[in-house]
C-alpha positions in Angstrom: 102.3 102.8 117.8 99.7 100.0 118.9 97.2 101.9 119.8 97.2 103.8 116.6 96.6 100.7 114.5 93.0 99.8 112.9 90.8 98.1 115.3 87.5 96.2 114.5 84.5 97.1 116.4 82.5 93.8 117.3 78.7 95.1 116.5 79.9 96.6 113.4 81.6 93.8 112.0 78.7 91.1 113.1 76.4 93.5 111.8 78.4 93.2 108.4 78.7 89.5 108.5 75.1 89.1 108.9 73.9 91.8 106.3 76.4 90.5 103.6 76.5 86.9 104.5 73.3 86.4 103.5 72.8 87.5 100.0 76.5 86.4 99.3 76.0 82.9 100.8 72.2 82.0 101.0 71.2 84.0 97.6 73.9 83.8 95.7 74.9 80.5 96.6 78.5 81.2 96.8 81.0 78.2 97.4 84.2 78.1 99.5 86.8 75.3 99.1 90.0 75.0 101.1 88.7 76.3 104.5 90.9 73.6 105.9 94.0 75.7 105.3 92.8 78.7 107.3 95.0 79.1 110.4 92.7 79.5 113.6 95.3 81.9 114.9 98.3 84.1 114.1 99.3 86.7 111.7 97.8 85.7 108.2 98.5 87.4 105.0 95.5 86.6 102.6 96.2 87.2 99.0 94.0 86.9 96.2 92.9 88.4 92.7 90.5 91.4 92.3 87.6 91.1 90.1 84.7 93.2 91.6 84.1 95.1 94.7 82.2 91.7 96.2 85.8 90.4 96.5 86.6 91.6 100.0 83.4 90.3 101.7 83.9 87.0 99.9 87.4 86.8 101.1 86.1 87.6 104.5 83.5 84.9 104.8 86.6 82.5 103.4 88.5 83.0 106.2 85.6 83.3 109.1 85.5 83.4 111.7 89.1 85.0 111.3 88.6 89.0 111.5 89.9 90.7 108.1 91.6 93.8 107.8 92.0 95.3 104.5 93.0 98.5 102.9 90.3 100.9 101.5 90.7 104.0 98.8 91.1 107.1 101.2 88.1 108.8 99.6 85.9 106.1 101.4 86.8 107.8 104.8 86.0 111.4 103.4 82.3 110.9 105.0 82.1 110.6 108.4 79.8 108.0 108.9 81.1 106.1 105.9 84.4 106.1 107.6 83.2 105.0 110.8 81.6 102.4 109.6 84.0 100.6 107.4 86.8 101.5 109.9 84.7 99.1 112.3 84.6 96.4 109.7 88.2 96.4 109.4 89.2 98.8 106.6 91.8 101.4 107.0 92.4 104.1 104.4 95.5 103.9 101.7 96.3 106.4 99.1 96.0 104.9 95.6 98.5 105.3 93.0 101.1 106.0 95.8 103.7 104.6 98.0 101.3 105.1 101.4 103.9 104.5 103.9 101.4 105.1 106.7 99.0 102.2 105.1 101.8 100.2 105.1 103.1 100.6 108.6 99.6 99.7 109.4 99.4 96.8 107.7 102.7 95.4 109.1 101.3 96.7 112.6 98.3 94.3 112.1 100.2 91.2 111.1 102.8 92.1 113.7 99.6 91.9 116.3 98.6 88.3 114.8 95.6 89.5 113.0 94.5 88.8 109.4 95.5 91.0 106.7 93.8 90.9 103.0 96.0 92.4 100.3 95.3 92.4 96.4 98.9 92.0 94.7 97.8 93.8 91.6 96.2 96.5 93.6 93.3 97.0 91.4 90.6 95.2 89.5 91.1 93.2 86.6 89.1 93.9 83.5 89.6 90.6 81.5 89.9 88.0 84.3 93.7 87.7 83.9 96.3 88.7 86.6 97.4 91.9 86.3 101.1 93.2 87.1 101.5 92.8 91.0 103.1 95.3 93.4 106.0 93.7 95.5 104.5 94.9 98.8 102.4 91.5 99.2 105.7 89.9 98.8 107.4 92.2 101.4 104.8 91.5 104.1 105.2 87.8 103.4 108.8 87.8 104.0 108.2 88.2 107.7 108.7 84.4 109.1 106.0 84.9 111.4 103.5 85.5 108.8 101.0 82.8 107.0 100.8 83.6 103.5 97.4 82.5 102.4 96.4 82.1 98.7 92.7 82.3 97.5 91.8 82.3 93.7 88.3 84.0 93.2 86.2 83.6 90.1 82.5 84.8 89.3 82.5 87.7 91.5 82.5 89.9 88.4 79.3 88.3 86.6 76.5 90.5 88.3 74.0 88.3 90.2 75.7 84.9 89.4 77.3 82.6 92.1 81.2 82.9 92.9 83.7 80.2 94.2 86.6 81.0 96.2 89.3 78.3 96.5 92.1 78.9 99.3 95.1 77.1 98.9 97.4 75.9 101.2 99.9 78.3 102.6 102.9 79.6 100.7 106.3 78.8 101.7 108.7 81.7 101.4 111.0 80.6 103.7 114.1 80.0 101.1 114.0 83.3 99.7 117.1 84.6 101.7 119.3 86.0 99.2 119.6 89.2 97.5 118.4 92.9 98.5 115.0 93.4 100.2 113.5 94.5 97.1 114.8 91.7 95.1 113.6 89.3 97.5 110.2 91.1 97.7 109.8 90.7 93.7 110.9 86.9 93.7 108.0 86.5 96.7 105.6 88.3 95.2 106.2 86.1 91.9 105.4 83.2 93.6 102.6 84.2 95.3 101.0 85.1 91.8 101.9 81.9 90.4 100.0 80.3 93.4 96.8 82.4 93.1 96.9 81.8 89.4 96.5 77.9 89.8 93.6 78.8 92.2 91.5 80.8 89.7 91.7 77.9 87.4 90.4 75.6 90.1 88.0 78.1 90.8 86.5 77.9 87.2 88.6 80.7 85.7 90.5 80.8 82.5 94.5 80.0 82.5 96.6 83.0 83.7 98.9 83.0 80.6 100.1 86.7 81.5 103.4 87.7 83.0 102.0 88.2 86.5 101.3 84.4 86.4 105.1 84.0 86.8 
């Protein structure tokens, strides 16, 4: 039900923007390109590669002032205070390594409500800078015609104190993926998503994506 969906606490969200925004953008001089592609309203599925724990705040600042919801490992919510803080800045729990139906139900509800949702199609961080095999969940969520699929390529977030760059691409059209079963359409959709992310990683300064995940 709508009242059970994750909601952002304005005070916690603004506090996180200030605390994380200063070191991320003023001290480390991180760079964002393509902000003109960010829709000002409506459901947005933000899809990007995953290199480090810096990626969620980088993605959040990339789509600012949109407020970004995102999956977070369930263990973070074991501590009441930590869980309270993260839930206030858009995080909601997901069971890693399992098909968490409750988490995906929440994700669909967030998008149906017209909010922005961050999704890492790989499900985990890359250790070598190459895109890993994607899960079809991003494709499934992106097939909804009311959802704008917004790709971002991030590079440099895994390199300690060095600056990172995020390149936002134009929305990905999935409207032509209409034939086949839901699982087949989701697979084709996520392949297209990964291809777009792979090209943006190169624009952000990363290496060519040569693995099968690149499509």
